[in-house]
N, C-alpha and C positions, 0 to 999 in steps of 0.2 A: 265497619270498623271491627276488628278483631278483639275479642274479649280477653281479659287477662285471666288466665286459667292457673288453678294451683300447679305447682311443678310436679312433673313425674319423677320417680326416683332416678332415672338417668339424667334428667336435667339438673336435679339437685346436686347430684354427684359431679357433674361437669362444672358447676360453679365452684364446689368446693376444692376440686382438683386444679382449677385454673390459678395462674399467677397474674396479678395485676401490676403493671410497670407504669410509673408516672415519673418524669424527671423532676428530681428535688425530693422524691419521697422514697422510704424503703420499698423494697419488693414487698407486695401485699399478699398474703395467704389467708384465706377465711379460716377463722378460729385461732389464728396465731397473733401474738403481739408483734407490733412493728418494732424494728430496731432502729429507732430514730438517732440521728446524728445531731447533736446540739439541742435546741429548744424542742420541746414537746408540745405540739398545738393543743390548745385548751378547748377550741371550738370544733364542731363536727367537720369532717371532710367526707363529702359524698361523691362516690364514684359512679357516674352514670353515663348511658350511651342513648342514642337515638336510633341505633341500627336494629334491623330484624324484630320489629315490634311483635309482641305476643309470642316470641320464639319461633317465628315463621321466617325462614330465609328469604331475604329480599336481593334484588340485583345490586351490584356494587354502585352503579350510578344513583340508584334510589337511596341507598344508605348514605353516600357522600352528601346528597341533598339534605336529607334529614340531619346529618351531623352539622352542616352549615346553619340550619334553622335552629338547631339547639345552641350553637355557638352564638347566634343572635339573641337567643332568649337568655343567654348568660351574661349579656353585655352589662357592665357595672359590678359584676361578681368576680372575686379572684377565682380564676380557673386555669388549669393547665391541661394540655392534651397528652394522653397516655394510651394504653392498650390493655386489653385482657387477652391472655394466651393460654391455650390448652393444646399441647403438641404442635401440628402444623396450622391449626385454626387460630385466628386472632380477630379482634374487634376493636375499633377505637372507642375511646371512652374519654370523659372529662373528670378530673378531680376538681371538685368546687367546694369552696370554703363557704358553706351555706348550713343553716340549722337543718336537721333531718326532715322536719315538716315540710319545709320549702323544697328540699330536694325531692321528696316524694310527690308534691304537686307537679314538678317538672317531669319526673319519671311517668306519671300517669298521663301527662299531657302527650308524651312521645310514646305511650302505649307499652312500657317496659315491664317485664316481669318481676325485676328486682333491682335493688341497689346494693352496692357495698359501702359500709359506713366505718370510718375511723374516727375514734374519739379518745384522745390522750394515749396512755399506755394500755388501754383495754384491748383485747384480742379484736381483729377485724371481724365484723359480723355481715352477714346477708340479711337483708330486709326484703321479703317479698310483698308485692302490692295485692295479691289475690287474698 
């Protein structure tokens, strides 16, 4: 199992430059306040993926299987499929309405480096697991 390592400056920069797209949510940018239309959610929304654990690139088929497992783990929780994008690179993710602590448990289970958290009108933030 790959260890979760602190991010390199390049990885941190990639997260911060990425845009996060989820149907029904505003486009998310780390460090920026979301431009909500209508009601502002009062509970956490955690953006998480099961792809490329530990920041190591995996085959597309492997990533699809892990995303199906994550979808199964999200059964009973409100969630929507979206994507993180930087240039030509993109990775699927789920926006999950769940307290951050539970989102971090899921992210650890799928060996992710970080999650993106939305909470009300606060700026979107990146939370590293390492």
